[in-house]
N, C-alpha and C positions, 0 to 999 in steps of 0.2 A: 543495196548495201555494199560499201567499198571496204576491202580488207587488204592491208599491206603488211607483209611479214619480213622482218629483218633478222638475220642470223648474227647475233652479237657475241656469241661464244660457242664452244663446242656443243653445249646443251642449252644455252640461254637463247630465248627468242623475245623479240619486241614486236608486238602486233598492234597496228593502228587500225581502228575500226571507225567507219563513218556511217551512221544511221540517217537515212534521208529525213529532211525536215517534215515532209508530208506524212511519214509514218509516225513521227513523234506527235505531230498535231492531231492526227487521227486518233491515236491512242489516248491523248490528253482529252479530247472532246468526248470520247466514249466514257472514259473514267469520270469526267466531270458530270455528265448526264446521270450516270449511275449514282454518284455521290449526292446529287441534288435531290434524288427521290426520297432520301431519308434525312437530309440536312436540317438541323434545327437552327434557325436564324431568327433573331429577335424581330418581332413585328410581323412574322409570318407563321402560318401553321406548318408543322413538320412536313417537308417535302413539297411545299407550295411556293417557295421563294423563286423569283425569276432567275434564269440561268446567269444573267450578267451580274446579279447581286451575289450569287454563289461564287462566281468567278472572282469577283473583287475581294471577297472575304476569305475564300479557301483555295483560290487558284494556285497560289505558291506551294501550298502543302500537297495538293493533288499532283502538280507537275513534278515535284520531287519524287513522289511515289512512282509516277509513270517512268521517269528517267531511270530510277533505280531498277525497275523491272525490265526496262528495255535494254539496259546494259547487261543484265544477267542473261536475258533471252538471246541477244545478238552475240554475246561472247560465246555461248554454247554453239550457236549456229556457225560462227566464224571458225571455231576450233574443228567442228565437223567438216566444214567446207575445205579447210586447209589440211585436214587429216593429221591434226596435232593432238597429242595426249599430254596435257600438262602434269607436272609433278606438284601436287598440292593446289591451292587456290591461287590463281594469278593475281598479281598486284595491279590494281586498276587506277589509272590517273586520268581524270577528266581533262579534256583539252578545249572543248567548246560545248556550251549548254544553253546558249542564248535563244531567245524567242525568234522563231522564223528561220533558224539556221540548223544545219545538220548537227546531230549529236555526235561528237567525236571524242574518242578516248584512247588511251594507250594501255595495253596489257603486257606486263613483263612476267615471264615464267620460264622454268626449266622444263625440258622434255625428257622422256625416258630414252636411254641410249638404245641404239639398234644392237641386238644380240644375235650373232651368228654362231651358234653353239659349236664348239670343237672339242674333240677328245672324249666325248661321252659314250662312244661305242668302241669296243675293243680296248678299253682302258687297261693299262698294265698296273697290277697291284701286287704288293708283297704283304701278306697277312699272316699272323701267327697261327700255327696249328698246334693244338694242345689237347691233352686228355687229363682228367683228374685221376691221379693214381692213389693207391693205398697209402703210399708214403706222404702224399699231400694231405690226406685226411688225418694221418697221424700227427703231422706238423700242426695242423689247424687245432686239433684237440689239445696239443701241448700249449698252444697259444692261449686257448681258453683257460687252461689250468694256471698259466702265468698271470692271467688277468684277474684271477680270484685266489690270490695266495693266502695261506694261513701264516700267522706270525707267532714266533716263540722267542723267548729270551735268548739273545745272541751269546751272552757270556764273554764278550770281547768289546773292543772299541768300535765306534760307529763307522760303517762303510757305506758307500753308495748302494742304493736299493734297500737299505735297512729302514725300518720305521722307527723313528725316535721321538721321544716325548721330552720336552724341556720346559723349564721355568726361566724367565730372563727379565733383566732390568736394563733399560737403556737411558743414556743421558747425553746431552750436548754441553761440552765444557763444564761437566759436573752438575748440570741442571737437568732433572728429569723432564721428559716431554710426553705429551699426550700420545697414547698408544705404544709407549716404549716399555710397558711392563705387562707381563702375561704369565699365567701359570697353566701347565698341562697342555701346551701347544704340541700337537702331533703332526708330523709331516714325513714324507719319504725323502731321505737324503739323496740329493742328486737329481731330483725331479724338477727343480727350478721354481718351486713354490716360494722359497725364501731367497733373499738377496745373496748373491754368490759369496760375499765376504762373511755373512752369517754362517752359511753352510761350511765354509772353510774353517771357521772358528770352532765348530763343534765336531768336525770330522775327526775320527780317531778317538774321541772321548768315550769312556765307559760309563755305565750307569753309576750315579752318585758323584761323578766328577764335576767340578766347577771350573769354568774357564773365563778369562777376561780378554776381550779383543776389540779392535776397531772395525767399524763397518762403514764403508764409503757408499753413500746413497747416490744413484745416478742423477745426472742433471735434469732428466725428464721425469723424476719420481713424482708420483701422484700427490704427495703431501708437500706443498710449497715450503713449509718450515724445515723440511729435511732435504729437499732437492739440492744436490751438489755438495752436501755437507758430510762431515765425518763424525759419527757417533761412537760412544764407548758402550759396550755391552758386557754384562756379567751373566753367564748362562750356566744353569745346572742341569745336567742330563739326568732325567728320572728313569727312562727306559731306553734300551737298545734292543730292537727285535728284528731278527732275520726272517726273510721271506722263505717259506717252504711250500712247495707245490702240494696242493690237496690230493688226496687219494682219488683215483678214478673209480668211483663206486656209485651206488644208487643215490646216496646223499648228495654227491656232487651233481648228478644228473638233474635232481629236483630243482637245483638253483637255476636251471635253464627250462623249467616248466615241464620236465619229463617225469611224470609220476609213475609210469609203467613202462616196462621194457628195458629199463636200465641203460647200460653202456651200449648195448647193441642198437637200441632205438636212438641213442644220442649220435652214434656214428652214422646211422641212416639219415637223420635230419641234417647233420653237418654236411654230409655228402651231397644231399639234395640242394642245400643252400649254396654250396660251392659251385655246383653246376649252374644254378640260376645266376649267381654273381658273375661267373665266367662268361655265360652267354650274353649277359648285358654288356660286359666289358668288351667282348669281341665285336658285338654289334656296334658299340660306340667307336671302337678302333676302325672298323670298316667305314662307318659314316665319315669320320674325320679324314681318312685316307682318300675317299672319293671326293669329298668337298674340296680338299686341298688340291687334288689333281685338276678338278674343274676350274678352280680359281687360277691355278698356274697356267692353264691352257687358254683361258678366256679373260685377259685383262680388259677392264672396262673403264670408261670415263663415267664417274658417278655423280648423280645429282646432289649438290651440296645440301639441299633441303633435307633429303633422306639421311645423309650422313649426320647432320646436326640433330635430327630426331633420334637417330640411333645412339649418338653420344649421350644425349640426355637420358634415354632409357637405361643405358649401362650405368650412368651415374646414380640414378634412382635405385637400380637393382643393388648396387654396392651399399647404398645407405640402408636398404632393407635388410641385407645380410648382416650389417653391423648392428641391427636392432634400432636404428634411428627412426623416430616417429615423425620428425619435422624435416621435410625435404627442402626447406628454404635455403639452407646452406649446402650446396652440392660440392662434392670433392672436385679437385682440379680436373679440367677436361683433357689435358694433354695425354695422360696414360690411356685414354679411351678412344683416341682418334683412330689409330690403326685397327683395333678390334671392331670399331663401328664401321669403318670402310669395308672390312672383310665381311661383316654381317650384311651390309647393303649389297655388296657384290654377289654373295651367295644367294641372297633372296632373289635378285634379278635373274641369276642363272637358273635357279630352281623353278622359277615361274616359267621361263622359256622352255626348260626341259619338260615340265608338265604339259605345256601347250603343244610343243612340237611333237612329243611322243604320244600325245592324246591319252595321257594317263587319267584314269578314272578310278573312283573308289565307290564301294557300295555301303549299305547300312551296316553290314557285318564288320567292315573295317572301322567304322566309327564306334560300334559297340565294343570292339576289342580295345580301342584306345581308352574308352571310358573305364572298362574293367581294369586296365593297367593303371589308370590314374587313381582309382578308388581302392585298389587292392590293399594298400598299407594304411588306410584311414581307420579310425576306431569304429566307425559305423558306415560300411560300404554302401548300404541301401540308401541311407540319407544323403551321403555324398553324391551318389548317382542322380538322385532327384535334383540336387542343387546344380549339377552339371547340365542336366537336360533342361532345366528351367532357365538357364543363362544363355542368351544368344551369343554373347561374347565368348564364353567358355566353349560352346559348341563350335564356333568358327575357328577357335584356336586348335581344337582337336581335329577339325577337318583339315586344317593346314598341316598339322603334324602327320596325319594319316596320308595325305597327298605326298608329303616329303618322303615318308617311309616307302611308299609305293614307287616313287621316282628313283630312290636309291637302290631299291631292289631291281628295278628295270636296268639300271647301270650295272649292278653286280652280276646279273645273270649273263650279261654280254661281255664282261670283263675277262681278261687273261690273268688269273690269280696264281701267283707263285706262293705255295705254302712255306712258311718259315717255322721249323721246329722250335718250340719254346717250352718253358716250364710254367707251372701255375704261379710260382712265386714271381717270376719275371713279368708275366703278363699283368698280374694284379699289383705289381710294384710294391711287394712286401719288402720290408727291411730285413736285415740279417737276423734281428731278434724276434721277427714276427712268428 
């Protein structure tokens, strides 16, 4: 068998393979004899037709099958012979398939880049160092109180954060339109639920007050009959209620599922939850920092096939997050190109790290990933059965466990500079959180 390889790009290869005619004919003869033993041909009992009759009637079909198998076999043999690892399935183009001549074909494919990992030992990292303080817990409990306010008559004009109840009538050039009239509509002023001009129209109005004002609908408004148009509204404010923080008592605690232990138990659970969230965030911060450093230290030429696959995965993920059930219309690819390239690069680097550092995981590591995955599900035991019964899911968990072990391998060898930070800063809480 003759094999010739051309380097046509940094990662692209064109490999021409010639399978000797003798091998082709031998394989064809053996397959034809096997086929003839069960062949049903008119005028002959099954398997009793002369070989030349079988060849005349079914030789073309048998030869096609033989050629297809020989291409697959010889392609794998050639790749092993040339020590080439293709990315995906090579594109095969037959060049010669005639009787009595060598079977020749061309295979075009990309190969994986050579990765000489740099910067994975003694990595310089700056990571936040933080403790959950009593003040942090106090702030979090205040946040919980703000999330469940009580409302009482404000006795004044409506202001942002007030809950107001209104009746309204809307018209376009004096003509009422569908959906333009409602009674008892309640919303939080300033929360953005209503069109800005509508909120501006009722802001400052007291209970019982009626106002008339114009509302400009945005050009991309969901109702085509209103998009880009100006409507006239008459609104009567029925209630203006100001938010009041609920008392921190046993009744408040029950709203969070705490039936016993009251405020002290609430503080304990809030503290524990903050520790868990902080640990997860710091772990993610460390992961991002390590992967960014690895990517920066190890630029790679990337197989385009893998990049295209990653782009499509990101597009489909976006559709799923948007709740779309039909993946026929994917979002534009341009925003996903760089994230896809980063994903492919990181994947290649992590594979090399796992191999070069000889990182291994045991069953306990997989069990821990399963426990983590099912912890927040309604029925953890059933969810665990589903994970363990899915080969794909178990492979994904294995990859995740290997990555985690590899990142830990880097972290224990890194030079980490702790950066003092607050819980609010690390968790990216806003000023009103």
